[in-house]
C-alpha positions as CSV (number, residue, x, y, z in Angstrom):
1,M,0.0,0.0,0.0
2,S,1.3,3.4,-0.9
3,Q,1.3,6.3,1.6
4,Q,-1.4,8.0,-0.4
5,S,-5.0,6.9,0.1
6,T,-8.2,8.2,-1.3
7,I,-11.3,8.2,0.8
8,K,-14.5,7.5,-1.1
9,Y,-17.7,7.7,1.0
10,F,-21.1,9.4,1.2
11,R,-23.7,10.2,3.8
12,T,-27.3,11.1,4.2
13,D,-28.8,12.1,7.5
14,G,-25.8,10.7,9.3
15,R,-26.2,7.2,8.0
16,R,-24.1,5.2,5.6
17,I,-25.6,4.8,2.1
18,E,-26.0,1.4,0.5
19,G,-28.3,2.6,-2.3
20,R,-28.3,4.9,-5.3
21,L,-25.6,7.3,-4.2
22,L,-23.1,4.6,-3.4
23,Q,-23.7,3.1,-6.8
24,A,-23.1,6.6,-8.3
25,A,-19.7,6.6,-6.5
26,L,-18.8,3.2,-7.7
27,D,-19.8,4.1,-11.3
28,L,-17.6,7.2,-11.0
29,L,-14.6,5.1,-9.9
30,E,-15.3,2.5,-12.6
31,G,-15.4,5.3,-15.3
32,A,-12.1,6.6,-14.0
33,D,-10.6,3.1,-14.3
34,I,-9.8,2.8,-10.6
35,Q,-9.9,-1.0,-10.2
36,F,-10.5,-2.5,-6.8
37,R,-12.3,-5.2,-4.9
38,R,-13.7,-4.4,-1.5
39,E,-13.9,-7.5,0.7
40,S,-17.0,-7.9,2.9
41,R,-16.8,-6.0,6.2
42,L,-13.5,-4.3,5.3
43,D,-13.2,-0.5,5.0
44,I,-9.9,-0.6,3.0
45,A,-9.5,-1.7,-0.6
46,L,-6.3,-1.8,-2.5
47,V,-6.4,-0.5,-6.0
48,K,-5.1,-3.0,-8.6
49,N,-3.9,-0.7,-11.3
50,L,-2.6,2.3,-9.2
51,P,-0.4,2.6,-6.1
52,I,-3.2,3.8,-3.9
53,A,-5.9,2.5,-1.5
54,L,-9.5,3.4,-1.0
55,V,-10.6,3.9,2.5
56,F,-14.4,3.8,3.3
57,L,-15.2,6.0,6.3
58,P,-18.2,7.9,7.8
59,A,-18.7,11.2,5.9
60,A,-18.1,13.4,9.0
61,D,-14.5,12.0,9.3
62,I,-13.5,12.5,5.7
63,P,-12.7,16.3,5.9
64,T,-10.6,15.6,9.1
65,F,-8.5,12.9,7.5
66,V,-8.0,14.9,4.3
67,G,-7.4,18.1,6.2
68,E,-4.8,16.4,8.4
69,G,-3.0,15.2,5.3
70,R,-3.6,11.5,6.3
71,V,-5.3,11.0,2.9
72,S,-4.9,13.0,-0.2
73,L,-8.4,12.9,-1.8
74,G,-11.9,12.4,-0.5
75,I,-15.5,12.4,-1.7
76,T,-18.1,13.7,0.7
77,G,-20.9,16.2,0.9
78,R,-20.2,20.0,0.8
79,D,-22.3,20.2,3.9
80,T,-19.9,17.9,5.8
81,V,-16.9,20.0,4.7
82,A,-18.7,23.2,5.8
83,E,-19.5,21.6,9.2
84,H,-15.9,20.6,9.7
85,E,-14.5,24.0,8.8
86,A,-17.0,25.7,11.1
87,G,-15.9,23.4,13.9
88,V,-12.2,24.1,13.3
89,I,-12.9,27.9,13.4
90,A,-14.9,27.6,16.5
91,L,-12.2,25.6,18.3
92,R,-9.5,28.1,17.4
93,K,-11.6,31.0,18.5
94,E,-12.4,29.2,21.8
95,Q,-8.7,28.4,22.4
96,A,-7.7,32.0,21.6
97,E,-10.3,33.5,23.9
98,S,-9.3,31.2,26.8
99,G,-5.6,32.1,26.3
100,K,-4.6,28.5,25.8
101,S,-3.2,29.2,22.4
102,T,-2.4,31.9,20.0
103,P,-2.8,31.9,16.2
104,T,0.2,30.6,14.3
105,E,1.2,30.2,10.7
106,D,0.7,26.5,11.1
107,D,-3.0,27.0,11.6
108,N,-3.4,27.9,7.9
109,E,-1.1,25.2,6.5
110,G,-3.5,22.2,7.0
111,G,-7.1,21.8,5.8
112,C,-8.7,20.7,2.6
113,E,-10.0,22.4,-0.5
114,E,-12.7,21.6,-3.0
115,V,-11.5,20.2,-6.4
116,M,-14.8,19.9,-8.2
117,D,-18.6,19.5,-7.8
118,L,-19.5,15.9,-8.7
119,L,-23.0,16.8,-9.8
120,F,-25.0,14.3,-7.7
121,G,-26.1,13.9,-4.1
122,A,-27.8,17.3,-3.9
123,C,-29.5,18.2,-0.6
124,K,-30.3,21.2,1.6
125,L,-29.5,21.6,5.3
126,Q,-32.7,23.2,6.4
127,V,-34.3,24.6,9.5
128,Q,-37.4,22.6,10.1
129,V,-40.3,23.1,12.5
130,P,-43.6,21.2,13.2
131,E,-46.1,21.7,10.5
132,K,-48.9,22.6,12.9
133,G,-46.6,24.4,15.4
134,P,-46.4,28.1,16.4
135,Y,-43.1,28.8,14.5
136,V,-43.3,30.5,11.2
137,K,-40.0,32.1,10.6
138,P,-36.4,31.3,11.8
139,S,-36.3,34.2,14.3
140,D,-39.2,32.6,16.1
141,L,-36.8,29.9,17.2
142,I,-34.3,32.2,19.0
143,G,-33.9,31.1,22.5
144,K,-35.5,27.7,21.8
145,N,-34.1,24.2,21.6
146,I,-32.7,23.0,18.3
147,G,-31.8,19.4,17.5
148,T,-29.1,18.7,14.9
149,S,-26.1,16.7,13.9
150,F,-24.6,19.8,12.4
151,V,-23.8,21.6,15.6
152,H,-21.3,24.2,14.4
153,L,-23.3,25.2,11.3
154,A,-26.4,25.5,13.5
155,E,-24.5,27.6,16.1
156,D,-23.2,30.0,13.4
157,Y,-26.7,30.3,11.8
158,F,-28.5,31.1,15.1
159,A,-25.7,33.4,16.2
160,A,-26.2,35.4,13.1
161,L,-30.0,35.5,13.7
162,E,-29.5,36.6,17.2
163,A,-27.1,39.4,16.2
164,E,-29.5,40.6,13.6
165,A,-32.4,40.6,16.1
166,E,-30.3,42.6,18.6
167,A,-29.3,45.1,15.9
168,E,-33.0,45.6,15.0
169,A,-33.8,46.1,18.7
170,A,-31.1,48.8,18.8
171,N,-30.7,48.3,22.6
172,G,-27.0,48.5,22.4
173,T,-26.4,45.2,24.1
174,K,-24.6,42.3,22.6
175,S,-24.5,38.9,24.2
176,K,-21.5,36.7,23.5
177,K,-23.4,33.6,24.7
178,L,-25.8,31.9,22.3
179,K,-29.4,32.2,23.6
180,T,-30.6,29.3,21.4
181,K,-29.7,25.9,22.8
182,I,-28.2,23.6,20.2
183,I,-28.7,19.9,21.1
184,E,-26.3,17.5,19.3
185,L,-28.1,14.4,17.9
186,S,-26.3,11.7,16.0
187,G,-29.4,10.2,14.3
188,S,-33.2,10.3,13.9
189,V,-33.0,14.0,14.2
190,E,-36.5,14.3,12.6
191,A,-38.0,12.6,15.7
192,A,-36.7,15.3,18.1
193,C,-39.7,17.6,17.9
194,A,-42.3,14.8,18.3
195,L,-40.4,13.5,21.3
196,G,-40.3,16.9,23.0
197,V,-36.5,17.1,22.8
198,A,-36.4,20.1,20.5
199,D,-38.7,22.9,19.2
200,G,-37.1,22.8,15.8
201,I,-34.3,20.9,14.0
202,V,-31.5,21.6,11.4
203,D,-31.4,18.6,9.2
204,L,-30.7,17.4,5.6
205,V,-33.5,17.3,3.0
206,G,-32.9,15.6,-0.3
207,I,-34.0,17.0,-3.7
208,Y,-36.1,14.4,-5.4
209,N,-36.6,13.9,-9.1
210,P,-39.5,11.6,-10.3
211,H,-37.7,10.5,-13.4
212,D,-36.7,7.0,-12.2
213,R,-34.3,6.4,-15.1
214,M,-32.2,9.4,-14.2
215,L,-29.8,9.7,-11.3
216,C,-31.1,12.9,-9.9
217,H,-28.7,15.5,-8.7
218,S,-30.1,14.5,-5.3
219,L,-30.5,12.3,-2.4
220,S,-33.1,9.5,-2.4
221,T,-36.7,10.3,-1.8
222,E,-36.4,9.1,1.8
223,S,-35.1,12.4,3.2
224,G,-38.1,14.5,2.1
225,E,-40.5,11.8,2.9
226,T,-39.0,11.4,6.4
227,M,-39.5,15.1,7.1
228,K,-43.1,14.9,6.0
229,A,-43.8,11.7,7.9
230,A,-42.5,13.4,11.0
231,G,-44.9,16.3,10.5
232,L,-42.2,18.9,9.8
233,K,-41.8,21.7,7.3
234,P,-38.7,23.7,6.2
235,I,-38.6,27.4,6.9
236,D,-35.1,28.3,5.8
237,T,-31.9,26.8,4.2
238,V,-28.6,26.9,6.1
239,V,-26.4,25.3,3.4
240,S,-27.1,23.8,-0.1
241,S,-24.9,20.8,-0.7
242,T,-23.8,18.3,-3.4
243,A,-21.2,15.5,-3.4
244,V,-17.7,17.1,-4.0
245,L,-14.2,15.9,-4.5
246,I,-11.8,17.4,-2.0
247,K,-8.1,17.3,-1.6
248,S,-5.5,17.9,1.1
249,K,-3.6,21.2,1.0
250,N,-0.6,19.0,1.8
251,P,-1.0,15.9,-0.4
252,T,1.7,13.2,-0.1
253,N,1.7,12.7,-3.9
254,L,0.5,15.7,-5.9
255,T,1.1,14.0,-9.2
256,M,-1.2,11.1,-8.3
257,V,-3.8,13.5,-6.9
258,N,-3.9,15.4,-10.2
259,L,-4.0,12.2,-12.2
260,I,-7.1,10.9,-10.3
261,A,-8.8,14.3,-10.4
262,S,-8.3,14.5,-14.1
263,R,-9.8,11.0,-14.6
264,I,-12.8,11.9,-12.5
265,R,-13.3,15.2,-14.3
266,G,-13.3,13.3,-17.6
267,V,-16.0,11.0,-16.3
268,I,-18.1,13.9,-15.1
269,S,-17.7,15.8,-18.4
270,K,-19.3,12.9,-20.4
271,F,-22.6,13.1,-18.5
272,N,-25.6,14.8,-19.9
273,I,-26.6,17.5,-17.5
274,F,-29.9,19.4,-17.8
275,Q,-32.4,21.2,-15.7
276,V,-36.0,20.3,-14.7
277,N,-37.9,22.7,-12.5
278,H,-34.7,24.4,-11.4
279,V,-33.2,21.0,-10.3
280,L,-30.0,19.8,-12.0
281,I,-30.4,16.3,-13.4
282,L,-27.5,14.0,-14.2
283,S,-28.3,11.3,-16.6
284,T,-26.2,8.1,-16.3
285,A,-28.3,6.3,-18.8
286,A,-26.9,8.3,-21.7
287,Q,-23.5,10.0,-22.4
288,K,-23.6,13.4,-24.0
289,H,-21.5,12.4,-27.0
290,V,-20.7,9.4,-29.1
291,L,-17.9,9.0,-31.7
292,C,-19.1,8.8,-35.3
293,L,-16.7,7.3,-37.9
294,Y,-17.4,7.1,-41.7
295,N,-15.7,7.0,-45.1
296,I,-16.5,9.6,-47.8
297,E,-15.1,10.8,-51.1
298,R,-12.7,13.8,-50.7
299,S,-14.9,15.9,-53.0
300,K,-17.8,15.5,-50.6
301,L,-15.8,16.1,-47.4
302,A,-16.8,19.8,-47.0
303,A,-20.5,18.9,-47.0
304,A,-19.9,16.0,-44.5
305,T,-17.9,18.0,-42.0
306,K,-20.6,20.6,-41.9
307,I,-22.8,17.8,-40.5
308,T,-20.1,16.6,-38.1
309,P,-18.0,19.6,-37.1
310,G,-16.8,17.9,-33.9
311,K,-15.9,19.7,-30.6
312,R,-13.0,21.5,-32.3
313,A,-12.7,19.9,-35.7
314,P,-13.1,16.4,-37.2
315,T,-10.2,14.1,-37.6
316,V,-9.6,13.3,-41.3
317,N,-7.2,10.6,-42.7
318,A,-6.6,9.5,-46.2
319,L,-7.6,5.8,-46.9
320,E,-4.6,3.6,-47.9
321,G,-4.3,3.1,-51.6
322,D,-7.1,5.4,-52.6
323,G,-6.4,9.2,-52.5
324,S,-10.0,10.0,-53.5
325,W,-11.5,8.7,-50.2
326,V,-10.9,9.8,-46.6
327,A,-11.8,8.4,-43.2
328,V,-13.5,10.8,-40.8
329,S,-14.1,10.6,-37.0
330,S,-16.0,13.2,-35.0
331,M,-17.7,13.6,-31.7
332,V,-21.5,14.0,-32.1
333,E,-24.2,14.6,-29.5
334,K,-25.9,11.3,-28.9
335,K,-29.4,12.7,-29.0
336,K,-28.7,13.9,-32.6
337,I,-26.9,10.8,-33.9
338,A,-29.8,9.4,-35.9
339,T,-30.4,12.6,-37.8
340,V,-26.6,13.0,-38.3
341,M,-26.4,9.4,-39.8
342,D,-29.4,10.2,-42.1
343,D,-27.7,13.4,-43.3
344,L,-24.3,11.7,-43.8
345,T,-25.9,9.0,-45.9
346,E,-27.6,11.6,-48.0
347,V,-24.3,13.4,-48.9
348,G,-22.6,10.1,-49.8
349,A,-20.9,8.8,-46.6
350,Q,-20.4,5.1,-46.3
351,D,-19.3,2.6,-43.6
352,I,-20.8,4.8,-40.8
353,L,-20.0,3.5,-37.3
354,V,-21.1,4.9,-34.0
355,L,-19.1,4.1,-30.8
356,E,-19.7,4.8,-27.2
357,I,-17.2,7.1,-25.3
358,G,-16.1,5.7,-22.0
359,N,-14.2,8.7,-20.8
360,T,-13.1,12.1,-22.1
361,R,-10.9,15.0,-20.9
């Protein structure tokens, strides 16, 4: 095993995923030609064709391991990264105020940074209250009990609310202590209100797309359904999130990090991304482009290349032994390929082939 490892794991509502999002992650790795076999009940898998290992961990731990430089790349939710960063800032502030430590240059050397949005796993960290309760707007919850597994983001959110309320009151007083009580819960956050533990919660809600043949830029339907089943409604959004690729600011092997990131970017770029009702949809059923190859007489080449201009330009090669014919290859949008083949046939193209594209950069 090399010193560099890449963490690949996802979360929803604090629980491990064994469904559609995990499959999306596995598809991503397969498309990037990262070959591995994960043995049952093991959280480490050695990659067969690269000197790296995959480490499967709870999502909340991933920014820590990446930020500490223990691993070089990770896949997790943007919400989890934001919670980790808020926690780090809160800890440093607490230590500085207590006099136990002072800021140093080393404080800024660690940490992680986002490499790219992976375009799936979309969700919102939302403030939720009982549907039939007395709370209508977020400020109604100031001074109340809030249940969440995102303690630091919730504290920052309500601290800002309280500061805004104090400014509007113009009473000249500013309290350093948070009036709102944040109660840390590790799971089943949506039950907190019904059980009388909290007046409101801050929890993840997935964005659902009804097109079952698409992998929605979303979580599964369970998150939204769980909220409704618990009699809750959202009244504000704290953070919008998707699955992201993050890297350590101090990777052990930057060349390998860039190689893997480039492969993943190539896989992402082949997907067909579109929008339905302001929700980004990522189709894994169809790639955006296919490769079209055909032979045509050189005298008809200009007409053919107008039909298949390619992303930059088509590739044209002379056929061996016949200078009057050329072979052409060009990327074509898959949804247009039938019409393109019809038009090519009409201008005299022959031996037309269409090939799937496994990856592109």
